[in-house]
N, C-alpha and C positions, 0 to 999 in steps of 0.2 A: 454506637458513636465512634466504635472502630473502624467501621468502614469510612463513614463521612471523613473521617481524621485523615484515612491512606488518600481518599479520592480528593481532597485538598491539597494535599502534600503533594502528590502526584501532579497535581493540575497546574499546583505552582512551579515545581523544576519543570514541566514540560514548558511552559509560559516563558521562564526564566533560560531556557536552552535555544528558546525560538530568538528571542529576544538579545542573546548575545552570540548567536549564529551569523545572522545577517543573509542564511541563504535561504530565505524562506521567499517562494516566488506566489504569489496565488493564479496558478496557472487555469484555473477554471474562470478567471475574469478577463481573461484575454478576449477580445471581440472576434468574433468569426469573419472570416472574408465574405462581402457582399456580392451579389450577382453584378456583373456590369449593367452601367444604366447606355442602354443603346437604343435607336428606334427598333433595330431588329432583333432585339432579346424579346422573346414570348412568355410571360408567365405561365401559360397552360402547357407547355410543353417542357418535360423535365431535360436536364442536363444528361448528356449521354453518361452510361454508366462506365467508370475508371476499374479495372482491374488492381486491385494492390499488390504490391511486391510482396515474395514471401516475408515473414518477419524473420529478422536477423537477432540474435541472440546477442545483448550489449552488455558486458559487465560492467559493475556497478563504478570504475575506475577509469572506463571510459565514457561513462553516461556524460550529457553537457549539465553543465553545474546549473543552470537555469531551470531546471525541471522542480527542483525544489524538494528534493528527497531529503531526508534526515542525514546530517552528517557523520562520519564516523565516530568522530567524541561521543554527539549527542547520542546515538545508536550506541554505542558501548555501553553509558551510564546504563540506559533503558534494560538492555539485555542481560547486565551483572544484578541490576533488581531483581527482575523476573526470575533468572537464576537462582538467587539467594531465597526466594520464596518456599518455605518446604510445601505447601499445598497448593493442589490444582484452582481450588477459588479464588485464591489469594494471588497467585499468576494471572488466571484470566481476567480477574480485576484490574490487575496492574497494567494487564494489556489494554484493558478497553481506555483505561483514564490515560494511558501514555499515547493513544493513537486518538485522541480527541480533535487536537487542531495540527496533527502530524502529517506528513507523507512519508514513505516508504519505496524503497526498489524492492522488487521480488524476493533476490537475495536475502534483503533485511529480514522481510516477511517469513521466509523459509527458516532463517535462523533461528526466529523467534517461536515457528512452528517447532523445530527439533526440539525445544528445552520440554515436551511433552510426550509422555510415553506412546499414547494411544493415538488414534486417526481420528476418532472421535473430539477428542481434546482437540487437536493440530486443526481440524474444519473449524471448529468453534474459535479457533484463534482468526481462520482465515475468512470467517464472516466479521468478526472485528476489524481486519485490518485490511481484508480486502477492498473497500470503498476508498482506501487511503492510499493503494496501491498508484504509482505513477507510469510504471512501466509495464502493462501486464502482457504485452508481449514477449517478455521474458518469464512466460509461466512456469517454464521448465525447470526454474529454482526451486518452483512451491510443490510441482508434482513429485519431483526427485526425494523428498520427503517422507510421502508419503507411502505406507506399506501396500495395500491392496488396490486394485486395479477400479473397483469401484467407489475407491475414496479419490483415487485421481481424477475418475469423471465428476463426480462433485464437485471435486475444486475449478477443474474446468468450467462446471456450470458458476460456479460462484462468482469465477471471474469471467463470465460473459464468453467463453469462447465456444459455448456450444448450445 
């Protein structure tokens, strides 16, 4: 009963934060560019591969606001609630519920991960929050929180970088 009450309260808080913020943008629903429609376009020939430029670390305060990550005020509420929980299981449960319909920057994810003492717990947080991170190119904010190189490699795999 306690577990479901906590989940309902956290879901309600998350929903209210999203309604009040007005910053949520469903980036995953944007249309992808379509190939040009011309007589010379051939569907059987793949387009030439472009080499992406090296990823630049962009601090969250310089990120464009249309990416839809959680605002500082909303994040402060989630961060303080997770921080106040005395037990790891309660913290993980709150992170899980808090990340259901939210988007996070890598810095925000790293800050939540830093509330846990052990790398295994931090990686469990990353498993919950990783799919909701909007700037995976800033993964250094996440890896710097981890203690061991093996944990850093696992974090990179979770974030899809290796």
